N, CA, C and O atoms as a GROMACS GRO file, in nm:
protein
  596
    1MET      N    1   8.189  12.072   9.708
    1MET     CA    2   8.177  12.031   9.846
    1MET      C    3   8.035  12.064   9.894
    1MET      O    4   7.986  12.175   9.874
    2ALA      N    5   7.972  11.966   9.956
    2ALA     CA    6   7.836  11.984  10.005
    2ALA      C    7   7.834  12.067  10.133
    2ALA      O    8   7.928  12.064  10.211
    3GLU      N    9   7.725  12.138  10.153
    3GLU     CA   10   7.704  12.205  10.281
    3GLU      C   11   7.647  12.101  10.375
    3GLU      O   12   7.573  12.012  10.333
    4GLY      N   13   7.679  12.111  10.501
    4GLY     CA   14   7.625  12.014  10.595
    4GLY      C   15   7.689  12.026  10.731
    4GLY      O   16   7.765  12.119  10.756
    5PRO      N   17   7.658  11.933  10.819
    5PRO     CA   18   7.708  11.940  10.956
    5PRO      C   19   7.860  11.932  10.969
    5PRO      O   20   7.914  11.972  11.072
    6LEU      N   21   7.929  11.881  10.868
    6LEU     CA   22   8.075  11.873  10.874
    6LEU      C   23   8.144  11.984  10.795
    6LEU      O   24   8.266  11.979  10.775
    7SER      N   25   8.068  12.084  10.749
    7SER     CA   26   8.130  12.198  10.681
    7SER      C   27   8.234  12.260  10.772
    7SER      O   28   8.209  12.280  10.891
    8GLY      N   29   8.351  12.291  10.716
    8GLY     CA   30   8.460  12.347  10.794
    8GLY      C   31   8.558  12.243  10.846
    8GLY      O   32   8.662  12.279  10.901
    9ILE      N   33   8.526  12.116  10.829
    9ILE     CA   34   8.615  12.007  10.870
    9ILE      C   35   8.694  11.961  10.748
    9ILE      O   36   8.637  11.939  10.642
   10THR      N   37   8.826  11.947  10.763
   10THR     CA   38   8.912  11.899  10.654
   10THR      C   39   8.966  11.762  10.691
   10THR      O   40   9.016  11.740  10.801
   11ILE      N   41   8.955  11.669  10.595
   11ILE     CA   42   8.998  11.531  10.614
   11ILE      C   43   9.102  11.495  10.510
   11ILE      O   44   9.080  11.515  10.391
   12VAL      N   45   9.216  11.442  10.555
   12VAL     CA   46   9.316  11.386  10.464
   12VAL      C   47   9.281  11.238  10.451
   12VAL      O   48   9.282  11.164  10.549
   13ASP      N   49   9.251  11.197  10.329
   13ASP     CA   50   9.203  11.062  10.299
   13ASP      C   51   9.315  10.978  10.241
   13ASP      O   52   9.353  10.995  10.125
   14MET      N   53   9.369  10.888  10.322
   14MET     CA   54   9.476  10.797  10.278
   14MET      C   55   9.419  10.658  10.249
   14MET      O   56   9.491  10.559  10.254
   15THR      N   57   9.289  10.651  10.219
   15THR     CA   58   9.225  10.522  10.201
   15THR      C   59   9.220  10.480  10.055
   15THR      O   60   9.238  10.561   9.964
   16ARG      N   61   9.195  10.350  10.036
   16ARG     CA   62   9.189  10.297   9.901
   16ARG      C   63   9.092  10.180   9.894
   16ARG      O   64   9.054  10.124   9.997
   17VAL      N   65   9.055  10.145   9.775
   17VAL     CA   66   8.966  10.035   9.738
   17VAL      C   67   8.822  10.067   9.779
   17VAL      O   68   8.756  10.139   9.704
   18LEU      N   69   8.767  10.017   9.892
   18LEU     CA   70   8.625  10.038   9.920
   18LEU      C   71   8.594  10.090  10.060
   18LEU      O   72   8.533  10.196  10.073
   19ALA      N   73   8.633  10.019  10.164
   19ALA     CA   74   8.588  10.055  10.300
   19ALA      C   75   8.622  10.199  10.336
   19ALA      O   76   8.535  10.275  10.380
   20GLY      N   77   8.747  10.237  10.319
   20GLY     CA   78   8.788  10.373  10.352
   20GLY      C   79   8.729  10.478  10.260
   20GLY      O   80   8.674  10.577  10.308
   21PRO      N   81   8.739  10.458  10.126
   21PRO     CA   82   8.681  10.558  10.036
   21PRO      C   83   8.530  10.576  10.054
   21PRO      O   84   8.478  10.687  10.038
   22TYR      N   85   8.459  10.468  10.088
   22TYR     CA   86   8.316  10.482  10.114
   22TYR      C   87   8.292  10.569  10.237
   22TYR      O   88   8.206  10.657  10.237
   23CYS      N   89   8.369  10.544  10.342
   23CYS     CA   90   8.360  10.624  10.465
   23CYS      C   91   8.383  10.772  10.435
   23CYS      O   92   8.304  10.857  10.477
   24THR      N   93   8.491  10.803  10.363
   24THR     CA   94   8.523  10.943  10.337
   24THR      C   95   8.425  11.007  10.238
   24THR      O   96   8.406  11.128  10.240
   25MET      N   97   8.362  10.925  10.152
   25MET     CA   98   8.258  10.976  10.063
   25MET      C   99   8.140  11.026  10.147
   25MET      O  100   8.087  11.134  10.122
   26VAL      N  101   8.100  10.947  10.245
   26VAL     CA  102   7.989  10.987  10.332
   26VAL      C  103   8.024  11.114  10.408
   26VAL      O  104   7.940  11.204  10.422
   27LEU      N  105   8.147  11.123  10.458
   27LEU     CA  106   8.189  11.244  10.528
   27LEU      C  107   8.188  11.366  10.436
   27LEU      O  108   8.153  11.476  10.478
   28SER      N  109   8.226  11.346  10.309
   28SER     CA  110   8.218  11.453  10.210
   28SER      C  111   8.072  11.493  10.186
   28SER      O  112   8.040  11.612  10.178
   29ASP      N  113   7.985  11.393  10.174
   29ASP     CA  114   7.842  11.420  10.156
   29ASP      C  115   7.787  11.504  10.271
   29ASP      O  116   7.692  11.580  10.253
   30LEU      N  117   7.846  11.489  10.389
   30LEU     CA  118   7.801  11.563  10.507
   30LEU      C  119   7.868  11.700  10.520
   30LEU      O  120   7.849  11.771  10.619
   31GLY      N  121   7.948  11.737  10.418
   31GLY     CA  122   8.004  11.871  10.412
   31GLY      C  123   8.152  11.884  10.437
   31GLY      O  124   8.207  11.993  10.420
   32ALA      N  125   8.220  11.776  10.475
   32ALA     CA  126   8.364  11.785  10.501
   32ALA      C  127   8.440  11.806  10.370
   32ALA      O  128   8.398  11.759  10.264
   33ARG      N  129   8.550  11.876  10.380
   33ARG     CA  130   8.644  11.886  10.268
   33ARG      C  131   8.735  11.764  10.278
   33ARG      O  132   8.806  11.747  10.377
   34VAL      N  133   8.734  11.679  10.176
   34VAL     CA  134   8.812  11.556  10.177
   34VAL      C  135   8.920  11.567  10.069
   34VAL      O  136   8.890  11.590   9.952
   35ILE      N  137   9.045  11.549  10.111
   35ILE     CA  138   9.158  11.552  10.019
   35ILE      C  139   9.215  11.411  10.012
   35ILE      O  140   9.279  11.364  10.106
   36LYS      N  141   9.192  11.345   9.899
   36LYS     CA  142   9.238  11.207   9.880
   36LYS      C  143   9.383  11.209   9.833
   36LYS      O  144   9.417  11.278   9.737
   37VAL      N  145   9.469  11.133   9.902
   37VAL     CA  146   9.610  11.122   9.867
   37VAL      C  147   9.631  10.987   9.799
   37VAL      O  148   9.599  10.883   9.856
   38GLU      N  149   9.686  10.991   9.676
   38GLU     CA  150   9.708  10.869   9.600
   38GLU      C  151   9.854  10.856   9.559
   38GLU      O  152   9.927  10.955   9.552
   39GLN      N  153   9.894  10.734   9.531
   39GLN     CA  154  10.028  10.704   9.483
   39GLN      C  155  10.043  10.756   9.340
   39GLN      O  156   9.956  10.729   9.257
   40PRO      N  157  10.150  10.829   9.308
   40PRO     CA  158  10.170  10.876   9.170
   40PRO      C  159  10.178  10.758   9.072
   40PRO      O  160  10.232  10.652   9.104
   41GLY      N  161  10.123  10.779   8.954
   41GLY     CA  162  10.131  10.677   8.849
   41GLY      C  163  10.016  10.580   8.849
   41GLY      O  164   9.951  10.560   8.747
   42THR      N  165   9.989  10.518   8.964
   42THR     CA  166   9.884  10.416   8.969
   42THR      C  167   9.758  10.463   9.040
   42THR      O  168   9.648  10.424   9.003
   43GLY      N  169   9.774  10.546   9.141
   43GLY     CA  170   9.659  10.591   9.217
   43GLY      C  171   9.596  10.478   9.297
   43GLY      O  172   9.658  10.375   9.320
   44ASP      N  173   9.474  10.500   9.338
   44ASP     CA  174   9.396  10.401   9.411
   44ASP      C  175   9.375  10.279   9.321
   44ASP      O  176   9.347  10.294   9.202
   45GLU      N  177   9.387  10.160   9.378
   45GLU     CA  178   9.367  10.037   9.300
   45GLU      C  179   9.229  10.033   9.235
   45GLU      O  180   9.212   9.970   9.131
   46ALA      N  181   9.131  10.100   9.294
   46ALA     CA  182   8.996  10.101   9.241
   46ALA      C  183   8.988  10.169   9.105
   46ALA      O  184   8.890  10.148   9.032
   47ARG      N  185   9.086  10.250   9.068
   47ARG     CA  186   9.086  10.314   8.936
   47ARG      C  187   9.091  10.211   8.823
   47ARG      O  188   9.052  10.240   8.710
   48GLY      N  189   9.139  10.090   8.854
   48GLY     CA  190   9.150   9.985   8.753
   48GLY      C  191   9.033   9.888   8.753
   48GLY      O  192   9.037   9.786   8.683
   49THR      N  193   8.930   9.918   8.830
   49THR     CA  194   8.815   9.828   8.843
   49THR      C  195   8.697   9.882   8.764
   49THR      O  196   8.660   9.998   8.778
   50GLY      N  197   8.637   9.798   8.680
   50GLY     CA  198   8.521   9.836   8.601
   50GLY      C  199   8.395   9.839   8.685
   50GLY      O  200   8.396   9.804   8.804
   51PRO      N  201   8.286   9.881   8.621
   51PRO     CA  202   8.273   9.915   8.479
   51PRO      C  203   8.335  10.052   8.449
   51PRO      O  204   8.353  10.136   8.536
   52PHE      N  205   8.368  10.068   8.322
   52PHE     CA  206   8.433  10.190   8.276
   52PHE      C  207   8.342  10.271   8.186
   52PHE      O  208   8.266  10.216   8.107
   53LEU      N  209   8.352  10.402   8.197
   53LEU     CA  210   8.292  10.494   8.102
   53LEU      C  211   8.409  10.564   8.038
   53LEU      O  212   8.463  10.660   8.092
   54GLY      N  213   8.451  10.515   7.921
   54GLY     CA  214   8.575  10.561   7.860
   54GLY      C  215   8.689  10.516   7.951
   54GLY      O  216   8.695  10.400   7.990
   55PRO      N  217   8.780  10.608   7.985
   55PRO     CA  218   8.893  10.569   8.070
   55PRO      C  219   8.863  10.574   8.220
   55PRO      O  220   8.949  10.540   8.301
   56VAL      N  221   8.742  10.617   8.257
   56VAL     CA  222   8.710  10.639   8.398
   56VAL      C  223   8.637  10.519   8.458
   56VAL      O  224   8.538  10.470   8.402
   57SER      N  225   8.687  10.472   8.571
   57SER     CA  226   8.621  10.364   8.644
   57SER      C  227   8.497  10.417   8.714
   57SER      O  228   8.505  10.507   8.798
   58GLY      N  229   8.382  10.362   8.678
   58GLY     CA  230   8.259  10.400   8.746
   58GLY      C  231   8.263  10.366   8.894
   58GLY      O  232   8.211  10.439   8.978
   59TYR      N  233   8.325  10.253   8.924
   59TYR     CA  234   8.341  10.210   9.064
   59TYR      C  235   8.420  10.316   9.142
   59TYR      O  236   8.376  10.360   9.248
   60PHE      N  237   8.536  10.355   9.090
   60PHE     CA  238   8.619  10.455   9.156
   60PHE      C  239   8.545  10.588   9.168
   60PHE      O  240   8.542  10.649   9.275
   61ALA      N  241   8.484  10.633   9.058
   61ALA     CA  242   8.417  10.763   9.058
   61ALA      C  243   8.301  10.766   9.157
   61ALA      O  244   8.276  10.869   9.221
   62SER      N  245   8.229  10.654   9.170
   62SER     CA  246   8.112  10.653   9.258
   62SER      C  247   8.147  10.666   9.405
   62SER      O  248   8.070  10.724   9.482
   63ILE      N  249   8.264  10.613   9.448
   63ILE     CA  250   8.299  10.620   9.590
   63ILE      C  251   8.401  10.729   9.622
   63ILE      O  252   8.444  10.744   9.736
   64ASN      N  253   8.440  10.805   9.520
   64ASN     CA  254   8.535  10.914   9.543
   64ASN      C  255   8.481  11.049   9.496
   64ASN      O  256   8.556  11.145   9.480
   65ARG      N  257   8.351  11.055   9.475
   65ARG     CA  258   8.288  11.180   9.433
   65ARG      C  259   8.296  11.282   9.545
   65ARG      O  260   8.295  11.248   9.663
   66GLY      N  261   8.305  11.407   9.505
   66GLY     CA  262   8.305  11.514   9.604
   66GLY      C  263   8.437  11.535   9.676
   66GLY      O  264   8.443  11.609   9.774
   67LYS      N  265   8.543  11.470   9.628
   67LYS     CA  266   8.673  11.480   9.695
   67LYS      C  267   8.772  11.553   9.607
   67LYS      O  268   8.762  11.551   9.484
   68GLU      N  269   8.869  11.617   9.670
   68GLU     CA  270   8.985  11.668   9.599
   68GLU      C  271   9.087  11.555   9.596
   68GLU      O  272   9.076  11.459   9.672
   69SER      N  273   9.186  11.565   9.506
   69SER     CA  274   9.284  11.456   9.496
   69SER      C  275   9.422  11.512   9.470
   69SER      O  276   9.439  11.612   9.400
   70ILE      N  277   9.522  11.445   9.527
   70ILE     CA  278   9.662  11.480   9.505
   70ILE      C  279   9.742  11.351   9.502
   70ILE      O  280   9.714  11.257   9.577
   71ALA      N  281   9.842  11.346   9.415
   71ALA     CA  282   9.931  11.230   9.407
   71ALA      C  283  10.061  11.264   9.479
   71ALA      O  284  10.129  11.361   9.445
   72LEU      N  285  10.096  11.183   9.579
   72LEU     CA  286  10.218  11.205   9.657
   72LEU      C  287  10.288  11.072   9.680
   72LEU      O  288  10.225  10.972   9.713
   73ASN      N  289  10.419  11.072   9.662
   73ASN     CA  290  10.502  10.957   9.695
   73ASN      C  291  10.565  10.985   9.832
   73ASN      O  292  10.657  11.065   9.842
   74LEU      N  293  10.515  10.920   9.934
   74LEU     CA  294  10.559  10.950  10.070
   74LEU      C  295  10.698  10.897  10.102
   74LEU      O  296  10.744  10.906  10.215
   75LYS      N  297  10.765  10.842  10.002
   75LYS     CA  298  10.905  10.801  10.018
   75LYS      C  299  11.000  10.908   9.966
   75LYS      O  300  11.121  10.896   9.979
   76GLU      N  301  10.944  11.015   9.906
   76GLU     CA  302  11.025  11.126   9.853
   76GLU      C  303  11.012  11.248   9.944
   76GLU      O  304  10.903  11.284   9.987
   77ASP      N  305  11.126  11.310   9.973
   77ASP     CA  306  11.130  11.421  10.070
   77ASP      C  307  11.035  11.534  10.036
   77ASP      O  308  10.963  11.582  10.124
   78ASN      N  309  11.033  11.579   9.909
   78ASN     CA  310  10.945  11.691   9.872
   78ASN      C  311  10.799  11.657   9.896
   78ASN      O  312  10.723  11.737   9.949
   79ASP      N  313  10.759  11.536   9.855
   79ASP     CA  314  10.621  11.494   9.873
   79ASP      C  315  10.587  11.475  10.021
   79ASP      O  316  10.474  11.500  10.063
   80ARG      N  317  10.684  11.432  10.100
   80ARG     CA  318  10.663  11.418  10.244
   80ARG      C  319  10.633  11.553  10.308
   80ARG      O  320  10.550  11.563  10.398
   81GLU      N  321  10.701  11.657  10.261
   81GLU     CA  322  10.677  11.792  10.314
   81GLU      C  323  10.538  11.842  10.274
   81GLU      O  324  10.469  11.906  10.354
   82VAL      N  325  10.497  11.814  10.150
   82VAL     CA  326  10.362  11.853  10.107
   82VAL      C  327  10.259  11.780  10.193
   82VAL      O  328  10.161  11.840  10.238
   83PHE      N  329  10.282  11.651  10.215
   83PHE     CA  330  10.190  11.573  10.298
   83PHE      C  331  10.183  11.629  10.440
   83PHE      O  332  10.075  11.643  10.496
   84ARG      N  333  10.297  11.660  10.496
   84ARG     CA  334  10.302  11.715  10.632
   84ARG      C  335  10.221  11.846  10.638
   84ARG      O  336  10.150  11.872  10.736
   85ALA      N  337  10.232  11.929  10.534
   85ALA     CA  338  10.155  12.054  10.530
   85ALA      C  339  10.005  12.025  10.519
   85ALA      O  340   9.924  12.093  10.583
   86LEU      N  341   9.967  11.925  10.439
   86LEU     CA  342   9.825  11.887  10.428
   86LEU      C  343   9.772  11.845  10.565
   86LEU      O  344   9.665  11.890  10.608
   87VAL      N  345   9.846  11.759  10.631
   87VAL     CA  346   9.803  11.710  10.762
   87VAL      C  347   9.797  11.824  10.863
   87VAL      O  348   9.708  11.828  10.948
   88GLY      N  349   9.891  11.917  10.854
   88GLY     CA  350   9.892  12.031  10.945
   88GLY      C  351   9.769  12.119  10.932
   88GLY      O  352   9.730  12.186  11.027
   89GLY      N  353   9.708  12.120  10.814
   89GLY     CA  354   9.588  12.198  10.791
   89GLY      C  355   9.459  12.119  10.804
   89GLY      O  356   9.351  12.169  10.774
   90ALA      N  357   9.471  11.994  10.848
   90ALA     CA  358   9.355  11.905  10.854
   90ALA      C  359   9.308  11.884  10.998
   90ALA      O  360   9.382  11.906  11.094
   91ASP      N  361   9.184  11.842  11.008
   91ASP     CA  362   9.126  11.804  11.137
   91ASP      C  363   9.134  11.654  11.160
   91ASP      O  364   9.145  11.607  11.274
   92VAL      N  365   9.130  11.578  11.050
   92VAL     CA  366   9.121  11.433  11.057
   92VAL      C  367   9.209  11.371  10.950
   92VAL      O  368   9.219  11.424  10.839
   93LEU      N  369   9.274  11.259  10.981
   93LEU     CA  370   9.342  11.176  10.883
   93LEU      C  371   9.280  11.037  10.894
   93LEU      O  372   9.268  10.982  11.003
   94ILE      N  373   9.242  10.981  10.780
   94ILE     CA  374   9.186  10.845  10.777
   94ILE      C  375   9.272  10.761  10.684
   94ILE      O  376   9.299  10.801  10.570
   95GLU      N  377   9.314  10.643  10.731
   95GLU     CA  378   9.394  10.552  10.649
   95GLU      C  379   9.343  10.409  10.666
   95GLU      O  380   9.287  10.374  10.769
   96ASN      N  381   9.364  10.328  10.562
   96ASN     CA  382   9.324  10.187  10.573
   96ASN      C  383   9.433  10.094  10.521
   96ASN      O  384   9.405   9.993  10.455
   97TYR      N  385   9.556  10.128  10.552
   97TYR     CA  386   9.668  10.038  10.521
   97TYR      C  387   9.674   9.927  10.626
   97TYR      O  388   9.610   9.936  10.731
   98ARG      N  389   9.752   9.823  10.597
   98ARG     CA  390   9.778   9.723  10.700
   98ARG      C  391   9.845   9.794  10.818
   98ARG      O  392   9.921   9.889  10.798
   99PRO      N  393   9.818   9.748  10.940
   99PRO     CA  394   9.884   9.810  11.056
   99PRO      C  395  10.036   9.814  11.038
   99PRO      O  396  10.098   9.715  10.998
  100GLY      N  397  10.094   9.929  11.068
  100GLY     CA  398  10.239   9.946  11.059
  100GLY      C  399  10.288  10.016  10.934
  100GLY      O  400  10.400  10.065  10.933
  101VAL      N  401  10.207  10.021  10.829
  101VAL     CA  402  10.251  10.083  10.703
  101VAL      C  403  10.276  10.233  10.722
  101VAL      O  404  10.380  10.283  10.680
  102MET      N  405  10.184  10.303  10.785
  102MET     CA  406  10.203  10.447  10.806
  102MET      C  407  10.325  10.472  10.896
  102MET      O  408  10.398  10.568  10.875
  103LYS      N  409  10.346  10.387  10.993
  103LYS     CA  410  10.463  10.400  11.081
  103LYS      C  411  10.592  10.383  11.001
  103LYS      O  412  10.687  10.459  11.020
  104LYS      N  413  10.596  10.284  10.911
  104LYS     CA  414  10.714  10.262  10.827
  104LYS      C  415  10.742  10.382  10.737
  104LYS      O  416  10.857  10.411  10.706
  105LEU      N  417  10.636  10.451  10.696
  105LEU     CA  418  10.652  10.570  10.613
  105LEU      C  419  10.693  10.692  10.696
  105LEU      O  420  10.724  10.798  10.641
  106GLY      N  421  10.693  10.677  10.828
  106GLY     CA  422  10.730  10.788  10.915
  106GLY      C  423  10.613  10.875  10.956
  106GLY      O  424  10.632  10.985  11.010
  107PHE      N  425  10.490  10.827  10.932
  107PHE     CA  426  10.371  10.905  10.964
  107PHE      C  427  10.272  10.825  11.049
  107PHE      O  428  10.151  10.836  11.031
  108GLY      N  429  10.325  10.746  11.141
  108GLY     CA  430  10.238  10.672  11.232
  108GLY      C  431  10.170  10.764  11.332
  108GLY      O  432  10.199  10.884  11.338
  109TRP      N  433  10.080  10.707  11.410
  109TRP     CA  434  10.005  10.784  11.508
  109TRP      C  435  10.097  10.860  11.603
  109TRP      O  436  10.075  10.979  11.627
  110ASP      N  437  10.198  10.795  11.656
  110ASP     CA  438  10.287  10.861  11.753
  110ASP      C  439  10.353  10.986  11.695
  110ASP      O  440  10.358  11.090  11.760
  111VAL      N  441  10.402  10.976  11.572
  111VAL     CA  442  10.470  11.088  11.507
  111VAL      C  443  10.372  11.201  11.479
  111VAL      O  444  10.398  11.317  11.511
  112LEU      N  445  10.258  11.167  11.418
  112LEU     CA  446  10.161  11.271  11.383
  112LEU      C  447  10.098  11.334  11.507
  112LEU      O  448  10.074  11.455  11.509
  113HIS      N  449  10.070  11.254  11.608
  113HIS     CA  450  10.011  11.310  11.731
  113HIS      C  451  10.108  11.406  11.801
  113HIS      O  452  10.067  11.508  11.856
  114ALA      N  453  10.237  11.372  11.799
  114ALA     CA  454  10.337  11.460  11.860
  114ALA      C  455  10.345  11.595  11.788
  114ALA      O  456  10.360  11.699  11.852
  115GLU      N  457  10.334  11.591  11.655
  115GLU     CA  458  10.344  11.714  11.576
  115GLU      C  459  10.212  11.790  11.567
  115GLU      O  460  10.209  11.913  11.565
  116PHE      N  461  10.102  11.715  11.562
  116PHE     CA  462   9.968  11.774  11.546
  116PHE      C  463   9.874  11.715  11.653
  116PHE      O  464   9.794  11.627  11.622
  117PRO      N  465   9.884  11.761  11.776
  117PRO     CA  466   9.811  11.698  11.886
  117PRO      C  467   9.658  11.701  11.874
  117PRO      O  468   9.590  11.618  11.934
  118SER      N  469   9.604  11.794  11.796
  118SER     CA  470   9.458  11.799  11.783
  118SER      C  471   9.407  11.714  11.667
  118SER      O  472   9.286  11.704  11.646
  119LEU      N  473   9.497  11.652  11.590
  119LEU     CA  474   9.457  11.570  11.476
  119LEU      C  475   9.385  11.444  11.522
  119LEU      O  476   9.432  11.375  11.612
  120ILE      N  477   9.272  11.417  11.461
  120ILE     CA  478   9.202  11.290  11.483
  120ILE      C  479   9.257  11.191  11.380
  120ILE      O  480   9.253  11.218  11.260
  121TYR      N  481   9.308  11.078  11.426
  121TYR     CA  482   9.370  10.978  11.340
  121TYR      C  483   9.283  10.853  11.343
  121TYR      O  484   9.272  10.787  11.447
  122ALA      N  485   9.221  10.821  11.231
  122ALA     CA  486   9.134  10.704  11.222
  122ALA      C  487   9.198  10.601  11.129
  122ALA      O  488   9.239  10.634  11.018
  123ALA      N  489   9.205  10.477  11.176
  123ALA     CA  490   9.265  10.370  11.097
  123ALA      C  491   9.166  10.256  11.082
  123ALA      O  492   9.114  10.204  11.181
  124VAL      N  493   9.140  10.217  10.957
  124VAL     CA  494   9.049  10.107  10.926
  124VAL      C  495   9.136   9.986  10.892
  124VAL      O  496   9.226   9.995  10.810
  125SER      N  497   9.107   9.873  10.956
  125SER     CA  498   9.186   9.753  10.932
  125SER      C  499   9.096   9.631  10.933
  125SER      O  500   9.006   9.620  11.017
  126GLY      N  501   9.118   9.540  10.839
  126GLY     CA  502   9.034   9.421  10.828
  126GLY      C  503   9.040   9.329  10.949
  126GLY      O  504   8.939   9.268  10.985
  127PHE      N  505   9.157   9.318  11.012
  127PHE     CA  506   9.174   9.227  11.124
  127PHE      C  507   9.216   9.298  11.252
  127PHE      O  508   9.266   9.234  11.344
  128GLY      N  509   9.197   9.428  11.260
  128GLY     CA  510   9.233   9.503  11.380
  128GLY      C  511   9.381   9.537  11.384
  128GLY      O  512   9.455   9.508  11.290
  129HIS      N  513   9.422   9.600  11.493
  129HIS     CA  514   9.560   9.647  11.505
  129HIS      C  515   9.641   9.568  11.606
  129HIS      O  516   9.754   9.605  11.638
  130SER      N  517   9.584   9.461  11.656
  130SER     CA  518   9.658   9.369  11.742
  130SER      C  519   9.599   9.230  11.719
  130SER      O  520   9.491   9.216  11.662
  131GLY      N  521   9.669   9.131  11.763
  131GLY     CA  522   9.620   8.995  11.746
  131GLY      C  523   9.694   8.922  11.637
  131GLY      O  524   9.776   8.981  11.566
  132PRO      N  525   9.666   8.792  11.622
  132PRO     CA  526   9.745   8.708  11.532
  132PRO      C  527   9.734   8.743  11.383
  132PRO      O  528   9.826   8.712  11.307
  133TYR      N  529   9.625   8.805  11.341
  133TYR     CA  530   9.608   8.836  11.199
  133TYR      C  531   9.622   8.984  11.167
  133TYR      O  532   9.594   9.026  11.055
  134SER      N  533   9.665   9.064  11.262
  134SER     CA  534   9.666   9.209  11.246
  134SER      C  535   9.750   9.258  11.129
  134SER      O  536   9.720   9.363  11.072
  135GLU      N  537   9.853   9.187  11.091
  135GLU     CA  538   9.940   9.231  10.981
  135GLU      C  539   9.889   9.186  10.844
  135GLU      O  540   9.950   9.220  10.742
  136ARG      N  541   9.780   9.114  10.840
  136ARG     CA  542   9.728   9.063  10.713
  136ARG      C  543   9.640   9.167  10.644
  136ARG      O  544   9.567   9.243  10.708
  137ALA      N  545   9.648   9.166  10.513
  137ALA     CA  546   9.558   9.250  10.433
  137ALA      C  547   9.422   9.182  10.429
  137ALA      O  548   9.412   9.060  10.442
  138ALA      N  549   9.317   9.260  10.411
  138ALA     CA  550   9.183   9.203  10.405
  138ALA      C  551   9.098   9.275  10.302
  138ALA      O  552   9.095   9.398  10.295
  139TYR      N  553   9.031   9.196  10.222
  139TYR     CA  554   8.931   9.245  10.128
  139TYR      C  555   8.805   9.163  10.153
  139TYR      O  556   8.806   9.070  10.233
  140ASP      N  557   8.699   9.198  10.086
  140ASP     CA  558   8.569   9.134  10.106
  140ASP      C  559   8.578   8.982  10.103
  140ASP      O  560   8.531   8.916  10.196
  141MET      N  561   8.636   8.924   9.998
  141MET     CA  562   8.639   8.778   9.987
  141MET      C  563   8.723   8.714  10.096
  141MET      O  564   8.690   8.604  10.141
  142VAL      N  565   8.829   8.779  10.140
  142VAL     CA  566   8.912   8.726  10.248
  142VAL      C  567   8.831   8.722  10.377
  142VAL      O  568   8.834   8.622  10.449
  143VAL      N  569   8.760   8.828  10.406
  143VAL     CA  570   8.680   8.834  10.527
  143VAL      C  571   8.567   8.731  10.521
  143VAL      O  572   8.537   8.667  10.622
  144GLN      N  573   8.504   8.714  10.404
  144GLN     CA  574   8.400   8.612  10.390
  144GLN      C  575   8.457   8.473  10.416
  144GLN      O  576   8.395   8.393  10.485
  145ALA      N  577   8.574   8.445  10.360
  145ALA     CA  578   8.636   8.314  10.380
  145ALA      C  579   8.670   8.292  10.528
  145ALA      O  580   8.647   8.183  10.581
  146MET      N  581   8.725   8.393  10.593
  146MET     CA  582   8.759   8.381  10.735
  146MET      C  583   8.633   8.359  10.820
  146MET      O  584   8.639   8.295  10.925
  147GLY      N  585   8.522   8.413  10.775
  147GLY     CA  586   8.396   8.398  10.847
  147GLY      C  587   8.319   8.274  10.810
  147GLY      O  588   8.213   8.247  10.868
  148GLY      N  589   8.370   8.197  10.714
  148GLY     CA  590   8.304   8.073  10.675
  148GLY      C  591   8.188   8.092  10.579
  148GLY      O  592   8.104   8.002  10.565
  149VAL      N  593   8.180   8.205  10.514
  149VAL     CA  594   8.070   8.231  10.421
  149VAL      C  595   8.095   8.158  10.290
  149VAL      O  596   8.014   8.167  10.198
   0.00000   0.00000   0.00000
């Protein structure tokens, strides 16, 4: 963990692929303790993206450097309790699921804010959290197509 202006800040990183992991990488570079939460078995989808150095994705490693990692299945009670403890010890939670996914898992803003009122909850979404496309997933090529690029 780097020393810096965010030393002493703990972030639970529920992000995947690029936008969220890049954000939390920068926060780690600034000194925050970042704990990345991944799905057991598969992990972040970026783990399967090349180029590879042996079994390790260079893409994944480059945007997840400086982070701690834990695999949790938030549909299992034991893992849900571990997650709740992680969040209880954190200052910030960052997620980049489609709007509503965290709520379906039982960890939406309303639930977490009620239990942890000082928690900063940041959500990254390709199409925002309201409007006609808010429930759609977005990646780089989708956003380019929507923008007419």
